[in-house]
C-alpha positions as CSV (number, residue, x, y, z in Angstrom):
1,M,-0.2,-0.1,0.1
2,N,1.5,3.3,-1.0
3,D,1.6,6.5,0.8
4,T,-1.6,8.0,-1.0
5,S,-3.6,5.2,0.0
6,I,-2.9,5.3,3.6
7,R,-3.4,9.1,3.2
8,Y,-7.1,8.3,1.9
9,L,-7.7,5.9,4.7
10,E,-6.6,8.9,7.1
11,M,-9.1,11.2,5.9
12,L,-11.8,8.7,5.7
13,Q,-11.4,7.7,9.3
14,F,-11.4,11.5,10.2
15,L,-14.5,12.3,8.6
16,P,-17.8,12.0,10.7
17,M,-21.2,11.2,10.1
18,Y,-23.7,13.8,8.7
19,P,-24.4,16.4,10.1
20,A,-21.3,16.6,11.9
21,K,-18.6,17.7,9.5
22,R,-14.7,18.5,9.2
23,S,-13.1,21.7,7.5
24,L,-10.5,21.7,5.1
25,P,-8.2,23.5,7.9
26,E,-9.2,20.7,10.4
27,I,-8.4,17.6,7.7
28,K,-5.3,19.5,6.7
29,E,-4.1,19.5,10.4
30,H,-5.0,16.2,11.0
31,L,-3.0,14.6,7.8
32,E,0.0,17.0,9.3
33,E,0.3,15.1,12.5
34,Y,0.4,11.9,10.4
35,G,3.3,13.1,8.4
36,Y,1.1,14.0,5.0
37,F,2.1,17.6,3.9
38,V,-0.2,18.3,1.2
39,S,-1.9,21.4,-0.3
40,D,-5.4,22.6,0.2
41,R,-6.1,21.8,-3.6
42,T,-4.7,18.2,-3.1
43,I,-7.0,17.6,-0.4
44,Q,-9.8,19.1,-2.1
45,R,-9.3,16.9,-5.4
46,D,-8.6,13.6,-3.1
47,L,-12.1,14.2,-1.5
48,I,-14.0,14.6,-4.8
49,K,-12.3,11.4,-6.0
50,L,-13.5,9.5,-2.6
51,S,-16.9,11.1,-2.6
52,S,-18.4,8.7,-5.5
53,A,-16.7,5.5,-4.2
54,F,-17.6,6.2,-0.5
55,G,-20.4,8.6,-0.3
56,L,-19.0,11.6,1.1
57,Y,-20.7,15.1,1.1
58,C,-19.4,18.4,1.2
59,D,-21.9,20.5,3.6
60,D,-21.4,24.2,1.9
61,R,-24.4,25.7,3.5
62,S,-22.7,27.6,6.0
63,I,-18.9,28.6,6.5
64,P,-16.5,27.2,7.0
65,F,-17.4,24.2,4.5
66,G,-17.2,20.7,5.7
67,W,-17.0,17.3,4.7
68,C,-18.8,14.1,6.0
69,W,-20.0,10.7,5.4
70,M,-23.7,10.6,4.2
71,K,-26.1,8.8,6.6
72,D,-26.4,5.9,4.0
73,A,-23.0,5.5,2.8
74,K,-22.1,1.9,2.3
75,R,-18.8,2.0,4.4
76,A,-19.7,4.7,6.8
77,D,-18.3,2.2,9.8
78,M,-15.2,3.8,8.8
79,A,-16.3,7.2,10.0
80,S,-14.8,9.0,12.9
81,M,-16.8,9.0,16.3
82,D,-19.0,11.8,17.0
83,H,-20.0,13.4,20.5
84,A,-23.2,11.4,20.7
85,E,-21.9,8.1,19.7
86,A,-18.6,8.6,22.1
87,L,-21.2,9.4,25.2
88,T,-23.4,6.6,24.5
89,L,-20.5,4.0,24.4
90,S,-19.2,5.6,27.5
91,L,-22.3,5.3,29.3
92,A,-22.9,1.6,27.9
93,K,-19.7,0.8,29.5
94,T,-20.5,2.4,32.7
95,Y,-24.2,1.0,33.3
96,L,-24.6,-2.2,31.0
97,S,-21.5,-4.0,31.4
98,D,-22.9,-6.6,33.7
99,V,-25.6,-7.6,31.0
100,L,-23.5,-7.2,27.9
101,P,-21.2,-9.9,26.6
102,I,-18.2,-7.5,26.2
103,N,-15.6,-9.0,28.5
104,N,-12.4,-10.1,26.6
105,S,-13.8,-8.5,23.5
106,A,-10.6,-6.6,21.6
107,R,-13.0,-5.2,19.3
108,I,-15.7,-3.8,21.9
109,D,-12.8,-3.0,24.1
110,A,-11.3,-0.7,21.2
111,L,-14.2,1.0,20.8
112,F,-14.7,2.0,24.4
113,K,-11.1,3.4,24.5
114,R,-11.8,5.1,21.5
115,A,-14.5,6.7,22.9
116,E,-12.9,7.6,26.1
117,N,-10.2,9.2,24.0
118,F,-12.5,11.2,22.3
119,L,-14.3,12.6,25.3
120,D,-11.1,13.4,27.1
121,Q,-10.1,15.3,23.7
122,M,-13.6,17.2,23.7
123,Q,-13.9,18.3,27.3
124,G,-15.3,21.8,26.5
125,S,-18.3,20.5,24.7
126,D,-21.7,20.9,26.1
127,L,-22.8,17.5,25.1
128,I,-19.6,15.9,26.9
129,K,-20.6,17.5,30.0
130,W,-23.7,15.3,30.2
131,K,-21.5,12.1,31.2
132,D,-20.7,14.3,34.5
133,K,-24.2,15.3,35.0
134,V,-26.0,12.0,34.7
135,R,-26.3,8.9,37.0
136,V,-28.3,5.9,37.5
137,M,-29.4,5.6,41.4
138,P,-30.9,2.2,42.8
139,V,-34.2,2.9,44.3
140,T,-33.1,0.4,47.1
141,H,-29.8,0.3,49.1
142,G,-26.9,0.1,46.6
143,Y,-25.3,-3.2,47.2
144,V,-21.8,-4.2,45.8
145,T,-21.8,-6.0,42.8
146,P,-20.8,-9.7,43.5
147,K,-17.8,-10.6,41.4
148,I,-18.0,-13.0,38.3
149,K,-15.1,-14.8,36.6
150,D,-14.6,-13.6,33.2
151,E,-14.2,-16.7,31.8
152,I,-17.5,-18.4,33.3
153,Q,-19.5,-15.2,32.5
154,D,-17.9,-15.4,29.0
155,A,-19.1,-19.0,28.6
156,I,-22.4,-18.6,29.6
157,Y,-23.3,-15.6,27.3
158,E,-21.8,-17.4,24.3
159,S,-23.9,-20.1,25.2
160,L,-26.9,-18.0,25.2
161,L,-26.0,-15.8,22.1
162,R,-25.3,-19.2,20.2
163,E,-28.2,-21.0,22.0
164,K,-26.1,-23.9,22.8
165,Q,-26.1,-25.7,26.2
166,F,-23.1,-25.4,28.8
167,V,-22.0,-27.7,31.3
168,G,-20.9,-26.1,34.7
169,K,-20.8,-26.4,38.5
170,Y,-22.9,-24.6,40.4
171,L,-23.3,-24.0,44.3
172,S,-26.4,-23.0,45.6
173,R,-26.7,-20.9,48.7
174,E,-27.3,-23.4,51.3
175,A,-25.2,-26.0,49.7
176,T,-21.7,-26.7,50.8
177,K,-20.5,-28.5,47.5
178,S,-21.1,-27.6,44.0
179,K,-23.1,-29.6,41.5
180,K,-22.5,-30.5,37.9
181,A,-25.2,-30.1,35.7
182,I,-26.1,-29.3,32.1
183,F,-27.6,-26.1,31.4
184,N,-30.1,-24.6,29.0
185,P,-29.7,-20.8,29.0
186,L,-32.9,-18.7,28.0
187,A,-32.0,-15.4,29.1
188,I,-30.0,-13.1,30.9
189,V,-31.6,-10.7,33.5
190,S,-30.1,-8.2,35.7
191,H,-31.8,-8.1,38.8
192,G,-30.6,-5.3,41.2
193,V,-26.5,-5.8,41.3
194,V,-27.2,-9.6,40.6
195,T,-26.8,-11.0,37.4
196,R,-29.0,-14.0,36.5
197,V,-29.3,-16.6,33.8
198,I,-32.9,-17.8,33.3
199,C,-32.4,-21.6,32.5
200,T,-33.4,-25.3,32.9
201,R,-30.6,-28.1,33.7
202,E,-30.1,-31.4,33.5
203,I,-28.4,-33.5,36.4
204,D,-27.3,-37.0,35.8
205,G,-29.2,-37.5,32.6
206,Q,-32.4,-36.7,34.5
207,I,-33.9,-33.6,32.6
208,D,-35.5,-31.0,34.9
209,N,-37.9,-28.9,33.1
210,I,-38.4,-26.2,36.1
211,I,-37.4,-22.8,34.7
212,R,-34.5,-21.4,37.4
213,Y,-33.1,-18.0,37.7
214,L,-29.7,-18.6,39.0
215,P,-27.2,-16.0,39.9
216,I,-24.1,-16.1,37.7
217,H,-21.7,-15.4,40.4
218,R,-22.5,-18.9,42.2
219,F,-21.2,-20.8,39.1
220,K,-17.8,-22.3,39.9
221,S,-17.2,-23.5,36.1
222,A,-18.7,-23.1,32.6
223,S,-18.1,-24.6,29.4
224,L,-19.8,-24.3,26.1
225,L,-21.3,-27.6,24.3
226,E,-22.2,-28.0,21.0
227,D,-25.6,-29.4,21.7
228,K,-28.7,-26.9,20.9
229,I,-31.0,-25.7,23.9
230,N,-34.1,-27.0,24.8
231,I,-36.8,-24.3,24.7
232,P,-39.7,-25.1,27.2
233,D,-43.1,-24.9,25.0
234,G,-44.5,-21.3,25.5
235,F,-41.7,-19.7,27.3
236,N,-41.9,-15.9,27.0
237,L,-39.2,-13.9,28.7
238,D,-41.6,-10.6,29.5
239,D,-44.6,-13.1,30.7
240,Y,-42.0,-15.2,33.0
241,L,-40.9,-11.8,34.6
242,S,-44.3,-10.3,34.9
243,S,-45.6,-13.3,36.7
244,G,-43.0,-12.2,39.7
245,Q,-41.0,-15.7,39.6
246,I,-37.7,-14.0,39.9
247,E,-38.8,-11.9,43.1
248,Y,-39.6,-15.1,45.1
249,L,-43.2,-15.8,44.3
250,Y,-45.5,-16.8,46.9
251,D,-48.9,-16.3,45.1
252,E,-49.3,-15.9,41.2
253,S,-52.1,-13.4,41.8
254,I,-53.9,-11.4,44.7
255,D,-56.0,-8.4,45.2
256,L,-54.0,-6.1,46.6
257,H,-55.7,-3.5,49.1
258,L,-53.3,-0.9,51.1
259,K,-54.3,2.1,53.1
260,F,-51.5,5.0,52.9
261,S,-51.0,7.9,54.8
262,Y,-51.5,10.9,52.4
263,S,-47.8,11.8,52.2
264,A,-46.5,8.2,51.8
265,G,-48.9,7.5,49.0
266,L,-48.7,10.2,47.2
267,H,-46.0,9.1,44.8
268,L,-48.5,6.7,43.5
269,T,-50.5,9.6,41.7
270,E,-47.2,10.2,39.7
271,T,-45.5,6.6,39.7
272,P,-48.4,4.2,39.6
273,F,-47.9,0.8,41.2
274,S,-48.9,-0.8,38.3
275,K,-51.0,-0.4,35.2
276,N,-54.1,-1.8,36.7
277,Q,-54.3,0.2,40.1
278,E,-57.0,2.0,41.3
279,I,-56.5,4.8,44.0
280,K,-58.7,6.7,46.1
281,I,-57.5,10.0,47.5
282,V,-58.7,11.6,50.8
283,K,-56.8,14.8,50.6
284,G,-54.7,15.5,53.4
285,K,-55.6,12.3,55.2
286,S,-55.1,9.0,53.2
287,I,-54.5,7.2,49.8
288,I,-56.2,3.7,49.1
289,L,-54.6,1.6,46.5
290,K,-56.3,-1.4,44.9
291,A,-54.5,-3.5,42.3
292,N,-54.1,-7.1,41.2
293,T,-50.6,-8.3,41.4
294,P,-48.1,-11.5,42.0
295,Y,-47.3,-11.7,46.0
296,T,-43.4,-11.8,45.8
297,E,-40.9,-11.2,48.6
298,T,-40.1,-8.0,46.8
299,L,-43.7,-6.7,47.3
300,K,-43.7,-8.0,51.0
301,R,-40.4,-5.9,51.6
302,W,-41.9,-2.8,49.7
303,I,-45.0,-2.9,52.1
304,L,-42.4,-3.1,55.2
305,G,-40.5,-0.4,54.0
306,F,-43.2,2.1,54.8
307,G,-43.6,1.0,58.3
308,D,-46.5,2.5,60.1
309,Q,-47.4,4.9,57.2
310,V,-49.4,1.8,55.5
311,K,-52.0,-0.3,56.5
312,V,-52.7,-3.8,54.6
313,M,-56.4,-3.9,54.0
314,G,-56.4,-7.3,52.1
315,P,-56.2,-10.0,51.2
316,S,-56.3,-11.5,54.7
317,K,-53.5,-13.9,54.3
318,L,-51.1,-10.8,53.7
319,K,-52.6,-8.7,56.5
320,K,-52.0,-11.3,59.0
321,E,-48.5,-12.1,57.7
322,I,-47.3,-8.4,57.8
323,Q,-49.1,-8.1,61.3
324,E,-47.2,-10.7,62.6
325,I,-43.9,-9.5,61.3
326,H,-44.5,-6.2,63.3
327,K,-45.4,-8.1,66.3
328,K,-42.0,-10.2,66.1
329,S,-40.0,-7.0,65.1
330,I,-37.2,-6.6,67.8
331,F,-38.1,-2.9,68.2
332,N,-41.3,-3.7,69.9
């Protein structure tokens, strides 16, 4: 490859996607950083030559004129990263790493580094300041994320993506020794700080069709197999999650009836408990909530979190259980 070809590549990779653009002085300065000292006329001639083959566009609507890749250009993956792309990648690395198959991916790691380098060089941009002004806060106590071995996470994620089984050893919370089994991964769910694999399993040749939600950090080993996974008939991830299974289900459906103090229940008018909720507001006194919902451990903890600011009116089983918990409280 001669110097001209390499110069072309440098220019193509320096140009951003429309509507961002690079002016002729910017392109010339960039090329000089890489040792290419050419005239403005040469750069313009090169860009015109490349525009027909690669879909480049000269935006001459305002001064300074600028060059960029058209949105529908065939090789636009070569384009320079822009502010929004860099910021999106940076936030994805921060908040989505646990549920994305990105560990030990040289290409994705290179993209993250490219995004960070871009942001470091553009600290004065108003858009870049967004990174320093946005945070995702948990609605409960912020637990420390449990550690997961990279090789185990990689094997499970690859199995899920390829719809292949994996063999692994899993240590349940109560057990003292891990058990070896073959797993059929169906989905990955980020549940608080815990990442879980939704799966079925086979132990000692016995197929277990119970759908389980196993924390990945409890796996002691995992290796990809070439056998296709067995998907249970009718399995749908959204239906499974909405049923409350992953939140320690006690009852699939109850008619919840709660009476909140006015201040404690007011948030339900802005952030409803569910799509089917019914609320009655006695201004300054109380707020009544009625909704059909699964009864889960998460629901029970949510109710207990309001202390004496909520009273369970029904169902009777839940009312009795909450009353018993309050009676046994170490603070009474």
